[in-house]
KOLTOR-363839 format. One record per residue (C-alpha): x, y, z; residue in one letter. Coordinates in Angstrom, 1 decimal, decimal comma. Example, Ala and Ser with C-alpha at 12.3 -4.5 7.8 and 13.67 -1.06 7.14 Angstrom:
2
<r <12,3; -4,5; 7,8>; A>
<r <13,7; -1,1; 7,1>; S>
//
This chain:
99
<r <0,1; 0,1; -0,1>; M>
<r <1,2; 3,2; -0,7>; I>
<r <0,4; 6,3; 1,3>; T>
<r <3,7; 8,6; 1,2>; H>
<r <3,3; 11,1; -1,9>; V>
<r <5,9; 13,6; -3,3>; C>
<r <3,6; 16,8; -3,0>; E>
<r <6,0; 18,2; -5,8>; I>
<r <6,1; 15,9; -8,6>; C>
<r <3,2; 13,0; -7,2>; G>
<r <6,1; 9,9; -6,7>; A>
<r <4,3; 7,9; -4,5>; A>
<r <6,2; 5,6; -2,1>; Y>
<r <5,4; 2,4; 0,0>; K>
<r <7,3; 4,0; 3,3>; S>
<r <8,9; 7,3; 4,6>; A>
<r <12,4; 6,5; 4,3>; G>
<r <11,3; 6,5; 0,6>; G>
<r <9,7; 9,2; -0,2>; L>
<r <12,8; 11,2; 2,1>; Q>
<r <15,1; 10,1; -0,1>; T>
<r <13,9; 10,9; -3,4>; H>
<r <12,8; 14,7; -2,1>; R>
<r <16,3; 14,9; -1,3>; F>
<r <17,4; 13,0; -4,6>; V>
<r <14,9; 14,7; -7,2>; K>
<r <14,6; 18,0; -5,7>; H>
<r <17,2; 19,0; -3,6>; N>
<r <14,8; 19,1; -0,5>; I>
<r <16,8; 18,1; 2,9>; R>
<r <14,0; 16,5; 5,8>; W>
<r <13,7; 18,3; 8,9>; K>
<r <16,2; 17,0; 11,7>; N>
<r <18,9; 14,9; 8,7>; A>
<r <22,0; 14,2; 10,3>; S>
<r <25,2; 14,5; 8,2>; E>
<r <27,2; 11,5; 7,9>; W>
<r <31,7; 12,1; 8,1>; K>
<r <34,0; 9,5; 6,3>; C>
<r <36,7; 9,3; 9,2>; E>
<r <39,4; 8,9; 6,5>; K>
<r <38,6; 11,8; 3,8>; C>
<r <36,8; 14,3; 6,0>; E>
<r <33,6; 14,0; 3,3>; K>
<r <30,1; 14,3; 4,4>; T>
<r <27,2; 12,9; 3,0>; F>
<r <23,4; 13,3; 4,0>; K>
<r <21,9; 10,1; 3,1>; L>
<r <23,3; 7,2; 5,2>; K>
<r <23,5; 4,4; 2,5>; A>
<r <25,6; 6,7; 0,4>; V>
<r <27,7; 8,0; 3,4>; F>
<r <27,3; 3,4; 3,9>; E>
<r <28,8; 2,9; 0,0>; R>
<r <31,3; 6,0; 0,4>; H>
<r <32,9; 3,5; 3,1>; L>
<r <33,6; 0,8; 0,3>; L>
<r <35,9; 3,1; -1,5>; T>
<r <38,4; 2,6; 1,7>; H>
<r <38,1; -1,0; 1,3>; S>
<r <39,8; -3,8; 0,3>; S>
<r <36,7; -5,6; 0,9>; V>
<r <35,5; -7,6; -2,7>; L>
<r <31,9; -8,1; -1,8>; L>
<r <30,3; -8,8; -5,1>; A>
<r <31,6; -11,4; -7,8>; K>
<r <31,4; -11,8; -11,7>; C>
<r <29,9; -15,5; -12,6>; D>
<r <31,5; -15,0; -16,3>; I>
<r <34,7; -13,6; -15,9>; C>
<r <35,1; -14,0; -11,7>; G>
<r <36,4; -10,2; -11,5>; K>
<r <35,4; -9,6; -8,0>; S>
<r <34,1; -5,5; -7,3>; Y>
<r <33,2; -3,7; -4,3>; K>
<r <30,3; -3,5; -5,0>; T>
<r <26,8; -4,5; -7,3>; K>
<r <26,4; -1,1; -9,1>; G>
<r <30,1; -1,8; -9,8>; D>
<r <29,6; -5,4; -11,0>; L>
<r <26,5; -4,5; -13,0>; N>
<r <28,4; -1,8; -14,7>; V>
<r <31,3; -4,3; -15,4>; H>
<r <28,8; -6,4; -17,5>; Y>
<r <27,1; -4,1; -19,7>; K>
<r <30,1; -3,0; -20,6>; R>
<r <32,5; -6,1; -21,0>; I>
<r <29,8; -9,0; -21,4>; H>
<r <26,7; -7,1; -22,9>; L>
<r <29,4; -4,4; -24,6>; N>
<r <26,8; -1,3; -23,2>; I>
<r <28,1; 1,6; -22,9>; Y>
<r <26,6; 4,5; -21,2>; P>
<r <27,7; 6,6; -24,0>; Y>
<r <28,3; 6,9; -28,3>; H>
<r <31,5; 8,4; -29,6>; C>
<r <30,5; 10,5; -32,3>; D>
<r <34,1; 9,4; -34,5>; K>
<r <33,6; 5,8; -34,1>; C>
//
């Protein structure tokens, strides 16, 4: 059941957290009582905990996602998905006008 609707664009979410994330990412609106998350290694700050936690992986040597096709490992599933599309499916988000 959808109970949280964005007052700006009408996007609907099941949770208040989903709506808060949407409002920040799409409309750059920071919700009340939001704490900033600060990386102790590089001093960068983040307004969303999920983005902060993903950032922490950049300082880690832990590889959490492994390609089933070639065995190459990545820190995040997102990095693995980019690898899979580019290397195994030959899909790129951009196209060169010259070649």
